[in-house]
C-alpha positions in Angstrom: 38.4 8.6 49.4 37.7 5.1 50.9 33.9 6.3 52.0 33.4 7.1 48.9 34.7 4.0 46.6 33.2 2.1 49.2 29.8 4.0 48.6 30.3 3.9 44.7 31.0 0.6 45.1 27.9 -0.5 47.4 26.3 1.6 44.9 27.2 -0.3 42.2 26.5 -4.2 43.4 23.0 -2.5 44.5 22.8 -1.8 40.7 24.2 -5.1 39.2 21.6 -6.6 42.0 18.3 -5.4 40.2 19.7 -5.9 37.1 20.4 -9.7 37.6 17.5 -10.1 39.4 14.8 -8.3 36.5 16.9 -9.8 33.7 16.0 -13.4 35.8 12.6 -12.2 35.6 12.1 -11.2 32.1 14.4 -13.8 30.6 11.3 -16.9 30.4 9.2 -14.4 29.4 11.6 -13.4 26.8 11.8 -17.3 25.7 7.9 -17.4 25.5 7.7 -14.7 23.5 5.3 -12.4 26.0 6.9 -10.1 25.3 2.7 -7.7 26.7 4.5 -9.8 29.8 8.2 -8.9 30.6 6.9 -5.3 29.3 4.7 -5.2 32.4 8.0 -6.2 33.8 9.9 -3.4 32.8 7.7 -1.3 33.2 6.7 -1.6 37.1 10.0 -2.0 37.8 10.4 1.8 36.2 7.9 2.9 39.2 11.6 3.2 41.2 12.4 7.1 40.6 16.4 6.1 41.2 15.9 4.1 37.7 16.3 6.3 34.0 16.0 4.0 31.8 15.3 0.0 31.5 16.2 -1.3 27.7 15.6 -4.3 27.0 17.7 -6.9 23.8 15.4 -9.6 22.4 17.6 -12.0 19.7 14.5 -14.1 20.4 11.6 -12.2 19.1 13.7 -10.6 16.8 14.5 -14.2 14.7 10.8 -13.5 14.5 9.9 -10.4 13.4 13.5 -10.8 10.7 14.7 -7.9 12.1 18.3 -7.2 12.9 17.8 -6.4 16.9 13.9 -6.1 18.9 14.4 -3.9 21.0 11.6 -2.8 24.2 12.4 -0.3 27.1 11.1 2.6 29.3 12.6 6.0 29.6 12.5 8.4 32.2 12.2 11.9 30.8 13.6 15.1 32.7 10.0 15.9 33.8 9.5 12.8 35.6 7.3 10.9 32.4 7.7 7.6 31.4 8.1 6.8 28.1 8.7 3.9 25.6 12.5 3.8 24.6 12.9 4.6 21.5 16.2 3.4 19.8 15.9 5.5 17.3 15.1 8.8 19.5 18.8 10.6 19.5 17.6 11.8 23.4 16.5 8.2 24.3 20.2 6.9 22.7 22.2 9.7 24.2 21.0 9.2 28.0 21.7 4.9 27.3 25.0 6.2 25.9 26.5 9.1 29.2 25.0 7.2 31.9 27.7 6.6 34.0 25.6 3.8 35.8 24.2 1.9 34.1 24.2 -2.1 34.3 23.6 -5.3 32.1 22.7 -8.9 32.4 22.8 -11.7 30.1 18.7 -12.6 29.4 19.5 -16.8 29.8 16.6 -18.8 31.2 17.4 -21.8 33.2 18.3 -24.7 30.6 18.8 -23.0 27.5 22.3 -23.6 25.7 23.1 -19.4 25.1 21.7 -16.3 26.1 19.2 -15.0 24.4 19.4 -10.9 24.6 20.6 -8.5 27.6 18.6 -5.6 29.6 20.2 -2.8 30.7 19.2 -0.8 33.5 20.5 2.8 33.7 20.4 4.4 37.0 20.1 7.8 38.8 23.3 9.0 40.9 21.6 11.3 43.6 21.8 8.2 45.8 25.0 9.0 45.5 25.7 12.1 45.7 23.5 12.1 49.0 25.9 9.6 51.1 28.7 11.9 48.9 27.4 15.1 50.8 26.3 12.7 53.7 30.2 12.2 53.8 31.1 16.0 53.3 29.4 17.4 55.7 31.1 14.7 58.3 34.3 15.6 57.4 33.8 19.0 57.8 32.1 18.7 61.4 35.6 16.3 62.3 38.0 19.1 60.9 35.9 22.1 62.8 35.5 19.6 65.4 39.3 18.9 66.2 40.6 23.4 65.3 38.4 24.7 67.6 40.1 23.5 70.7 43.4 24.3 69.4 41.9 28.2 67.7 40.6 28.0 71.8 43.9 27.9 72.9 45.6 29.8 70.5 43.5 32.9 70.7 43.5 32.9 74.6 47.6 32.8 74.2 47.4 35.2 71.7 45.2 37.3 74.3 47.1 36.9 77.7 50.6 37.3 75.4 50.8 39.0 72.5 47.1 40.9 71.6 48.0 42.8 68.6 49.5 40.3 66.9 46.9 38.5 67.2 44.5 41.5 66.0 47.1 41.5 63.2 46.7 37.8 62.2 42.4 38.4 63.4 42.4 41.3 60.4 44.1 38.9 58.2 41.9 35.8 58.5 39.1 39.0 58.3 38.8 39.3 54.9 37.9 36.6 53.6 37.4 34.8 50.3 34.3 33.5 48.6 34.7 30.1 50.3 34.5 31.7 53.7 38.4 31.5 54.5 41.6 33.8 54.6 42.0 34.8 51.6 46.2 35.3 52.9 47.6 34.0 54.9 49.2 35.9 58.5 52.9 36.8 58.3 55.1 34.4 60.8 57.0 36.3 62.5 56.8 37.9 65.6 57.9 36.0 69.0 58.4 32.0 68.5 55.0 31.4 70.4 53.2 34.1 67.5 55.0 32.4 64.6 54.1 29.6 65.4 50.4 30.7 66.1 50.6 32.3 62.5 52.3 29.0 60.9 49.4 26.6 63.0 46.5 29.0 61.5 47.9 29.6 58.0 48.2 24.9 58.0 44.4 25.0 59.9 43.1 27.1 57.2 45.0 25.4 54.3 43.7 22.0 55.4 40.3 23.5 55.7 40.6 25.0 52.6 41.5 21.5 51.5 38.6 19.6 53.6 36.4 22.0 51.5 37.3 20.6 48.5 37.6 17.1 49.4 34.1 17.8 50.5 32.5 19.5 48.0 34.2 17.0 45.4 33.0 14.2 47.7 29.3 15.9 47.3 29.5 15.8 43.7 29.6 12.4 43.7 27.8 11.5 45.8 25.2 13.3 43.4 26.3 11.5 41.0 25.9 8.6 42.9 22.6 9.3 43.8 21.1 10.0 40.1 22.1 6.5 39.5 20.3 5.3 42.7 17.5 6.9 41.3 17.7 6.0 37.6 17.8 3.1 39.2 15.3 3.1 41.1 12.7 4.6 38.9 13.9 2.1 36.3 13.3 -0.9 38.6 9.7 0.9 39.1 9.1 1.2 35.9 9.8 -2.5 35.1 7.7 -4.1 37.4 4.8 -2.0 36.1 5.9 -2.7 32.9 5.2 -6.1 33.8 1.9 -5.4 34.9 2.9 -7.4 38.7 1.7 -6.2 41.6 4.5 -6.4 44.2 4.6 -7.7 48.2 6.5 -7.3 51.4 5.6 -9.8 53.9 6.8 -9.1 58.0 6.0 -12.6 59.2 7.2 -11.9 62.6 4.5 -8.6 62.4 2.2 -9.2 60.3 3.3 -5.6 58.1 2.2 -5.8 54.3 3.4 -3.4 51.8 1.9 -3.8 49.0 2.4 -1.1 45.5 0.1 0.5 43.5 -0.6 -2.4 40.8 -0.9 -4.5 43.5 -4.1 -3.3 44.7 -5.1 -2.2 41.1 -5.7 -5.5 40.5 -8.7 -5.7 43.0 -10.3 -2.4 41.8 -8.7 -1.1 44.8 -6.2 1.9 45.5 -3.6 1.5 48.7 -5.7 4.7 50.9 -8.7 2.0 50.2 -7.2 -0.6 51.8 -5.1 1.2 54.9 -5.0 -0.2 57.2 -2.6 -3.3 55.2 -1.9 -5.7 56.5 -1.5 -9.7 56.0 -5.1 -10.1 57.2 -6.1 -8.2 53.7 -4.6 -10.5 52.3 -6.3 -13.5 53.6 -9.6 -11.5 53.5 -9.6 -11.3 50.2 -8.3 -14.5 48.9 -10.6 -17.1 47.6 -11.8 -19.1 50.2 -11.6 -23.2 48.6 -7.6 -21.3 47.7 -6.2 -20.1 50.8 -5.2 -23.4 51.8 -3.7 -24.4 48.9 -1.8 -20.7 49.4 -0.8 -21.7 52.9 0.4 -25.1 52.1 2.5 -23.7 49.2 4.3 -21.0 51.9 4.3 -23.9 54.2 7.4 -25.9 52.2 9.6 -22.4 51.3 9.4 -21.9 55.4 10.0 -25.6 55.7 12.9 -24.9 53.1 11.8 -27.7 51.2 11.3 -25.7 47.7 13.1 -22.1 47.3 9.6 -20.0 45.9 6.2 -19.3 46.9 3.7 -19.8 43.7 0.2 -20.6 44.0 -2.0 -19.4 41.6 -5.4 -18.3 43.0 -8.1 -15.9 42.7 -8.7 -12.7 44.9 -12.1 -10.9 44.9 -12.1 -7.5 42.9 -14.1 -4.6 44.8 -16.8 -5.6 42.0 -17.8 -8.6 43.1 -16.2 -11.2 40.5 -13.1 -13.3 41.3 -9.5 -12.7 39.9 -6.6 -15.5 38.6 -3.3 -14.0 40.2 0.0 -15.7 40.3 1.4 -15.2 43.5 5.0 -15.8 43.7 7.7 -15.2 46.0 10.8 -16.0 48.0 12.3 -15.5 51.6 14.2 -12.5 51.9 15.4 -12.9 55.4 15.7 -15.5 57.8 16.0 -14.9 61.3 18.8 -16.9 63.3 16.7 -19.5 64.5 16.0 -20.9 60.8 12.5 -18.5 61.0 11.7 -16.5 58.4 11.3 -13.7 58.6 10.6 -11.3 55.6 9.3 -12.7 52.5 8.7 -10.3 49.1 6.7 -11.5 45.8 4.8 -10.6 42.7 1.2 -10.5 41.8 1.1 -11.1 37.8 -3.1 -11.1 36.2 -4.0 -14.2 34.5 -6.9 -13.6 34.7 -7.6 -13.3 31.0 -5.1 -16.0 30.6 -7.2 -18.4 32.7 -10.4 -17.9 30.8 -8.4 -19.2 27.9 -7.4 -22.3 29.5 -10.8 -22.3 30.7 -11.9 -21.7 26.8 -9.4 -24.2 26.1 -10.8 -26.4 28.6 -14.3 -26.4 27.5 -13.1 -26.5 23.3 -10.9 -30.1 24.2 -14.1 -31.3 26.6 -17.3 -29.8 23.3 -14.4 -32.4 20.7 -14.0 -35.3 24.1 -18.1 -35.0 24.0 -18.5 -34.7 20.1 -16.4 -37.9 19.7 -18.0 -39.8 21.7 -20.9 -38.9 21.1 -20.1 -40.0 17.8 -21.5 -43.2 17.1 -18.8 -44.2 14.3 -15.3 -45.0 15.4 -13.2 -42.8 15.5 -9.1 -42.6 16.2 -6.1 -40.6 15.5 -2.5 -41.9 14.1 0.9 -40.3 14.2 3.2 -40.6 11.5 4.2 -43.9 12.8 0.7 -45.3 13.0 0.4 -45.2 16.6 -3.1 -44.1 18.1 -2.9 -40.9 19.4 -7.0 -41.0 20.4 -9.8 -43.0 20.3 -13.5 -42.2 20.9 -15.4 -44.1 23.6 -17.8 -45.8 20.2 -14.4 -47.6 18.5 -12.8 -48.9 22.1 -17.0 -50.8 21.9 -16.8 -51.6 19.1 -13.2 -53.6 19.2 -14.0 -54.4 22.8 -11.2 -52.5 24.4 -10.9 -49.4 27.0 -9.7 -46.3 26.0 -6.6 -46.7 28.2 -5.4 -50.2 26.1 -5.6 -48.7 22.5 -4.1 -45.2 22.9 -0.5 -45.6 22.7 -0.4 -48.6 20.5 0.3 -49.5 16.8 -3.4 -49.5 14.6 -2.4 -51.3 12.3 -0.4 -54.6 14.4 -3.4 -53.9 17.2 -6.6 -54.1 15.0 -5.6 -54.3 11.3 -2.7 -57.1 10.7 -5.5 -59.8 9.1 -7.6 -59.5 6.0 -11.5 -60.3 6.1 -10.1 -63.8 4.9 -7.3 -64.2 7.2 -4.2 -64.1 4.7 -1.6 -61.7 6.3 -2.4 -57.7 5.5 1.3 -56.6 5.3 1.1 -52.3 6.7 2.6 -51.4 3.3 -0.3 -51.3 1.8 -2.8 -50.2 4.8 -4.9 -47.5 3.8 -4.6 -45.5 6.8 -0.7 -45.6 6.5 -1.2 -44.9 3.2 -2.9 -41.6 4.9 -0.3 -40.5 6.4 2.4 -41.3 4.9 1.2 -39.8 1.0 -1.2 -37.5 2.4 -4.0 -39.1 1.0 -7.2 -39.6 2.1 -9.1 -42.8 1.5 -12.6 -44.2 1.4 -12.9 -48.3 2.1 -16.1 -50.4 1.7 -16.1 -53.6 3.8 -12.8 -54.4 5.2 -12.0 -56.1 8.7 -10.9 -55.1 11.8 -10.4 -57.7 14.6 -11.7 -57.2 18.2 -9.6 -57.8 21.4 -11.6 -61.4 20.9 -10.8 -62.7 17.8 -13.8 -61.5 16.5 -14.2 -59.8 12.6 -15.6 -56.8 12.2 -17.2 -56.0 8.6 -16.7 -52.3 8.7 -16.2 -49.3 6.2 -13.4 -46.3 6.9 -12.1 -43.3 5.9 -8.2 -42.2 6.4 -7.8 -39.3 5.8 -3.8 -37.3 6.0 -3.5 -33.9 9.4 -0.9 -31.6 8.1 1.2 -29.0 10.1 1.7 -25.8 9.4 4.5 -26.5 6.4 1.7 -28.8 4.6 3.5 -32.7 5.9 1.6 -35.0 6.7 1.6 -35.4 10.9 -0.9 -38.2 11.7 -4.2 -39.3 10.3 -7.2 -39.6 11.7 -9.9 -42.7 11.0 -13.8 -43.3 11.1 -15.3 -46.0 11.2 -18.5 -47.7 10.9 -19.3 -51.5 12.0 -21.3 -53.0 8.9 -21.6 -56.2 10.2 -25.3 -55.7 11.0 -25.7 -54.0 8.4 -24.2 -56.3 5.9 -26.4 -59.0 7.5 -29.4 -56.9 7.7 -28.8 -56.2 3.6 -28.7 -59.8 3.1 -31.7 -60.1 5.6 -33.8 -57.7 3.5 -32.3 -59.7 0.5 -34.3 -62.1 1.6 -37.9 -60.3 2.9 -37.7 -58.4 -0.2 -37.5 -61.6 -2.3 -40.2 -63.1 -0.4 -42.3 -60.6 -0.4 -41.8 -60.4 -4.3 -42.5 -64.2 -4.3 -44.8 -64.3 -1.8 -48.6 -66.2 -3.3 -50.4 -63.5 -1.4 -50.6 -59.6 -2.4 -48.7 -57.1 -0.9 -49.7 -53.3 -1.2 -47.8 -50.5 0.3 -49.9 -47.1 0.6 -48.4 -43.7 1.4 -49.9 -42.1 4.3 -52.8 -40.9 2.0 -53.4 -44.3 0.2 -52.0 -43.6 -3.1 -50.2 -46.7 -4.1 -46.1 -46.9 -4.2 -45.4 -50.8 -4.3 -47.3 -54.0 -5.5 -45.7 -57.6 -5.9 -45.8 -60.1 -8.4 -49.2 -61.8 -7.2 -51.1 -58.6 -7.0 -49.9 -57.7 -10.4 -51.0 -62.0 -11.1 -54.9 -61.7 -9.6 -55.9 -58.4 -10.6 -54.0 -57.7 -13.9 -52.7 -54.8 -12.8 -48.7 -53.9 -13.5 -47.0 -51.7 -10.9 -46.5 -48.9 -13.0 -50.3 -49.1 -14.1 -51.3 -48.7 -10.5 -47.5 -46.5 -9.1 -49.8 -43.4 -7.1 -53.3 -44.9 -7.8 -55.1 -45.4 -4.8 -56.2 -48.9 -4.6 -60.4 -47.5 -4.7 -59.8 -48.4 -8.8 -60.4 -52.2 -8.2 -63.6 -51.7 -6.2 -66.2 -53.4 -7.6 -69.5 -51.6 -5.3 -70.3 -55.4 -3.9 -68.6 -53.4 -0.2 -70.4 -50.5 1.4 -69.3 -47.3 2.0 -69.3 -47.8 6.0 -67.3 -51.2 6.0 -64.3 -48.9 4.2 -64.8 -46.1 6.1 -65.3 -48.5 9.3 -61.1 -49.2 7.8 -59.7 -45.7 7.2 -61.5 -45.3 10.7 -59.2 -48.3 12.4 -56.2 -47.6 10.6 -56.2 -43.9 11.4 -55.8 -44.9 14.7 -52.6 -46.9 14.4 -55.1 -50.3 14.7 -54.6 -52.8 11.9 -58.2 -53.9 10.2 -59.1 -57.2 8.6 -61.8 -58.0 6.3 -62.8 -59.1 3.1 -63.1 -57.6 -0.2 -65.1 -58.0 -3.3 -63.2 -56.6 -5.8 -62.6 -56.0 -9.6 -60.0 -57.4 -11.8 -58.8 -55.3 -15.1 -60.4 -58.0 -17.5 -63.7 -56.9 -15.1 -64.5 -60.0 -13.8 -64.7 -60.5 -9.8 -62.3 -61.6 -7.2 -63.1 -62.1 -3.3 -59.6 -60.6 -1.2 -59.5 -61.4 2.9 -57.2 -58.4 3.3 -54.9 -57.3 6.5 -54.1 -53.5 6.6 -52.2 -52.4 9.1 -50.2 -48.5 9.1 -46.6 -48.1 9.7 -45.6 -46.2 12.0 -42.5 -43.4 11.1 -39.9 -42.6 13.7 -41.7 -39.5 14.6 -44.4 -41.8 16.0 -46.7 -41.0 13.3 -48.2 -43.3 10.3 -45.9 -43.0 7.7 -47.7 -45.4 5.5 -50.2 -48.5 5.1 -49.6 -51.8 4.7 -51.9 -54.4 2.9 -51.4 -58.3 2.4 -54.0 -59.5 0.5 -55.4 -63.8 0.2 -57.5 -64.1 -2.9 -60.2 -66.5 -1.5 -62.6 -66.6 -4.7 -62.4 -70.5 -5.0 -63.1 -70.1 -1.1 -65.8 -68.9 -1.3 -67.7 -70.3 -3.9 -66.4 -73.1 -1.4 -67.7 -71.6 1.2 -71.3 -70.4 -0.5 -71.8 -74.0 -2.1 -71.0 -75.8 1.6 -73.4 -72.8 3.9 -76.2 -74.2 1.4 -75.7 -77.6 2.1 -75.4 -76.6 5.8 -78.6 -75.2 5.1 -80.0 -78.5 3.8 -78.3 -80.4 6.5 -80.3 -77.9 9.3 -83.3 -78.5 7.8 -82.9 -82.0 7.5 -81.9 -82.1 11.0 -84.8 -80.1 11.8 -87.2 -81.5 10.0 -86.0 -85.0 10.9 -85.8 -84.9 14.3 -89.3 -82.9 14.1 -90.8 -85.7 12.2 -89.1 -88.8 13.9 -90.6 -87.9 17.4 -93.9 -88.7 16.2 -92.5 -92.3 15.9 -90.9 -91.6 19.2 -94.8 -90.7 20.8 -96.4 -93.7 19.3 -93.8 -95.8 20.6 -94.5 -94.1 24.1 -97.9 -93.9 23.7 -98.8 -98.1 22.9 -96.1 -98.7 25.3 -97.9 -97.2 28.5 -101.3 -98.4 27.1 -99.8 -101.9 27.2 -98.8 -101.8 30.1 -102.3 -100.1 31.6 -104.4 -103.0 29.7 -102.0 -105.9 30.4 -99.0 -105.0 32.3 -99.7 -107.0 35.2 -100.3 -110.2 33.9 -96.7 -109.5 31.8 -94.3 -111.7 32.7 -91.2 -109.9 34.6 -89.2 -111.0 31.2 -91.6 -108.8 29.4 -92.0 -105.8 32.0 -88.1 -105.5 32.3 -88.7 -105.3 27.9 -91.4 -102.8 27.6 -89.2 -100.5 30.8 -85.7 -100.8 28.3 -88.2 -99.6 25.8 -89.5 -97.0 27.3 -86.4 -95.2 28.2 -84.9 -95.9 24.7 -87.4 -93.8 22.8 -87.3 -91.2 26.3 -83.8 -90.7 25.9 -84.2 -90.8 21.8 -86.9 -87.6 21.7 -84.0 -85.9 24.7 -81.5 -86.3 21.5 -84.4 -85.0 19.5 -84.8 -82.5 21.4 -81.2 -81.5 21.7 -80.9 -81.5 18.6 -83.6 -79.6 17.4 -81.6 -76.8 19.5 -78.0 -77.3 18.0 -79.2 -77.0 14.6 -81.5 -74.1 15.6 -78.5 -72.0 16.5 -77.4 -69.0 14.5 -81.4 -69.8 12.8 -83.4 -69.1 15.3 -80.9 -66.4 16.8 -81.4 -62.4 17.6 -78.8 -60.0 15.9 -75.5 -59.7 17.6 -75.5 -56.4 19.0 -74.3 -54.5 22.3 -75.6 -56.2 25.2 -74.9 -55.9 29.4 -73.1 -59.2 29.8 -75.0 -59.0 33.6 -78.4 -59.2 32.3 -77.6 -62.1 30.1 -76.1 -63.8 33.3 -79.0 -62.9 35.2 -81.7 -64.0 33.1 -79.5 -67.5 33.0 -80.0 -67.6 37.0 -83.3 -66.5 36.9 -84.6 -70.2 34.4 -82.1 -72.3 37.1 -83.4 -70.4 40.1 -85.1 -74.3 40.9 -82.1 -75.8 40.8 -80.5 -73.0 42.4 -82.8 -72.8 45.7 -82.7 -77.7 45.4 -78.5 -77.8 45.8 -78.6 -74.4 47.8 -76.1 -73.5 45.6 -73.6 -69.9 46.2 -72.9 -68.2 43.3 -70.2 -65.5 43.1 -70.6 -62.7 40.7 -68.8 -59.3 39.8 -69.7 -55.9 40.4 -69.2 -54.0 37.7 -70.2 -56.4 34.2 -68.1 -55.8 30.4 -70.6 -54.3 27.7 -70.1 -57.7 24.7 -71.0 -58.1 21.3 -73.8 -60.9 21.4 -76.4 -61.7 21.0 -79.1 -61.9 23.8 -81.1 -64.9 23.6 -78.0 -67.3 22.3 -76.2 -65.4 25.1 -78.6 -66.0 28.0 -78.8 -70.1 26.1 -75.3 -70.3 26.9 -75.0 -68.9 30.3 -77.7 -71.3 31.3 -75.9 -74.0 29.7 -72.9 -73.5 31.2 -74.4 -72.4 35.0 -76.3 -75.9 34.8 -73.1 -78.1 33.9 -71.8 -76.8 37.4 -75.1 -77.9 39.1 -75.9 -80.8 37.7 -71.9 -82.2 37.8 -71.4 -81.1 41.6 -71.3 -84.1 43.7 -74.2 -84.5 46.0 -73.1 -84.5 49.0 -71.7 -81.0 48.2 -73.0 -77.5 47.9 -71.6 -75.9 44.4 -70.4 -72.8 44.9 -70.3 -71.0 40.9 -68.0 -67.9 41.5 -68.0 -65.9 37.7 -65.6 -63.4 36.6 -65.2 -60.8 33.9 -61.9 -58.9 32.3 -61.1 -57.4 29.6 -58.4 -58.5 27.1 -56.6 -57.0 24.3 -58.9 -59.5 22.6 -62.1 -59.5 23.4 -64.3 -59.3 26.7 -63.4 -62.8 28.8 -66.0 -64.5 31.2 -64.8 -67.9 33.4 -67.5 -69.8 35.2 -65.9 -71.5 37.7 -67.5 -74.3 39.9 -66.3 -76.8 42.6 -67.9 -79.9 40.9 -66.0 -83.6 40.0 -63.5 -81.8 37.7 -61.9 -83.3 34.1 -59.7 -85.4 33.4 -57.6 -83.4 30.6 -57.1 -85.6 28.4 -60.6 -85.4 27.9 -61.8 -82.0 27.7 -61.3 -82.1 23.6 -64.4 -84.2 23.7 -66.7 -81.7 25.8 -67.8 -79.9 23.1 -68.7 -82.2 20.2 -72.2 -83.5 20.0 -73.2 -86.9 21.7 -70.2 -86.9 23.8 -70.2 -87.6 27.1 -67.7 -88.5 30.1 -70.2 -89.6 31.9 -73.1 -92.7 31.4 -76.5 -91.7 31.8 -77.4 -92.9 34.9 -74.7 -91.0 37.2 -75.8 -87.5 35.7 -78.8 -86.8 33.3 -78.0 -85.4 29.9 -77.6 -85.4 26.5 -74.0 -84.7 25.7 -75.3 -81.6 23.3 -75.0 -79.0 25.9 -71.9 -77.6 25.5 -71.7 -78.8 21.7 -74.1 -75.6 21.6 -72.2 -73.2 23.2 -69.0 -74.2 20.8 -71.6 -72.8 18.5 -72.5 -70.3 19.9 -69.9 -69.1 19.9 -67.8 -69.9 16.6 -71.6 -67.5 15.5 -69.9 -65.0 17.3 -66.8 -65.0 16.1 -65.2 -66.1 19.5 -63.8 -69.2 21.2 -64.4 -71.4 24.4 -62.1 -73.5 26.2 -62.2 -75.6 29.9 -59.3 -75.9 32.4 -59.0 -78.2 34.9 -56.9 -79.5 37.3 -58.1 -83.2 37.1 -61.4 -85.1 38.6 -62.7 -84.0 41.6 -60.5 -80.6 41.4 -63.5 -78.7 39.9 -63.7 -77.0 36.4 -63.1 -73.5 34.8 -65.2 -72.7 31.8 -64.2 -69.8 29.6 -65.8 -67.8 26.8 -63.9 -65.3 24.7 -66.2 -62.2 23.1 -64.2 -60.6 20.4 -64.8 -56.6 20.3 -66.6 -56.8 17.0 -68.3 -60.2 16.5 -68.9 -61.6 13.3 -72.2 -63.3 12.7 -71.8 -67.0 11.2 -74.7 -68.5 9.2 -73.6 -71.3 10.4 
């Protein structure tokens, strides 16, 4: 009986241990309302054939679903099939009620103040029955071994001493019952030895019968215990299967490893496909990036730094993708030397959880990216006004790092003063009102205060955030720095006023040329109001005096994205004509295309009248200058002629003083004639010139050099020319005269002891074509440069360098006629000079 009690106690202890272990695994999932997860644990535990049923009473979930009890479990039917436990099924309830080996454990997670339910495991008594049967067999063998010598001795003694009594006894013994023992006792009579033998035989039969009965009883008890153990094992397997967990056991010394079917199934394999199974199997499947992490976690357990091994890692599925698993385990056997011998654990497939976490992380990143991409400042506060999140734009606007603001009170940090510097009570703060009263608020032109103490003008919206019951638990504030916008609005207002009050006409049209806006000056000049011209094309102002070609040039220019300038001779509403100097430019939209056109036009009617009067006056003056210079040369020629006649006839008789005076008269007349010739040349510019058109600038320079060939050869001048010559808009004969004058001056104003070196360059500029004539001559005092281009202005005496002082004036007049300009650059006397001429892209001829 003591053996039976020990067997029962051992099986009882194993059942309680299983119940406690499973309860410890299930309790966290019960606490997390993870019904599927702990149901999978229960199913996996039912894989053990020793378990008949596992039932979980979940009080935590019962409170959620509003039922008196929430029960989840698995039951092994007589056929061996494992089904869901149904508390309403009478058969299922009877199994649990009649279970002789049932073990219970409370579901109380670590740190929980009370149990969240209970777990019951009904074990099979098959293991107990097996152990009892073994005990019964052992007892029978002991009895037989003990009785056999006695029987032999007795039989020998009987054979030697009393055969008949023995035969009689044998006959009696041969009469057996169903158990194989004598059905009746041997009569105790006869000799003392016979009586003793008969008595001993009867006692032996009685002892055998008692032992047989005891063994039978033990066998029945073992069968019951075996059934309990079988049920427990089945329940444990079903629990493990229900949790969806794979199990493993690793012999650290040998590397031998055991996996259950679920472990292999997670990786898409069967156990047979993984054979031979060892720790190498795991090492071949784990992700290379996660293997070091798993090894490090195991080392912590082996070093007894932690009790439990836990690692989330990836294993390669049979079809090639990676499965996330939560690998947990514990050393279940330590060696005498403190080294781990066996480690057992589980694998839980957490791929779905990881995918949810990745999705959540992507959503959080997206939300963060959206917040950070927003141009407006955005921050959130809880119901105490403390900042819980803030985007980059808000931090940049306020001058903080994000880490400096999260966790701080928003109102006290940057909303503590009003725009005028007066204190701003928190009770009046719209943001605080949003989470206090649950009302959205829009505020314009408020003040936020930056980290450096500067004030920002802001517009913001504070919107409350509600929890599920509907109570405000915080607010989100979206604000925009409108400081520049306010300044821009002020500038825009000034600009609008400036346009409205501008003394010139301002016209804005759409890309088709239809008027969208005109200012007051336009109305005053044309006589039309904005309402009368809005939506109309400005062509209604045409007078017919501007050619169609010029209008076409205008449109080609502005449609090409360039600015056009020119003059219009238009007609007012009252029919009178007027002149306008117009500049029309395209307005480029955000898409890079022409969006509209802006015209600025100045009424130059009075100026045109004055220009016309001036033109007539200039023509008269030019004619006068030409006539005067031409007519004045006749008296000079007479003076020269008679002076020469006097010299020939009486020259030798004249006193030296008279000869000197005659020389003065002759030189003066010659210089006067040169000045008159130069004046004639000056007056011919624009009047005698060829029409302006495209011409190769290299041809003009080459022709000018040919006219100066004698001087170039006499001085041995070196002239450097560019390889490429641009085409310019110029009058050919006036262009030649221009370069002849400039190159001739470079030759003339070079010291006699120096070889002239002239360098001519050409380059394109945005506003036209520039040609430069650089020399190594005597140079120019920069302070005297303004005098160079005036008529009859000379910087040197005639005795030093011959000339009339009109050559550069002629050059300036030529460039004026071409709409260009001329200027000089010199480092000073003795350092040479560089003369520049700029021909505009499109030159308009001047008459003067």
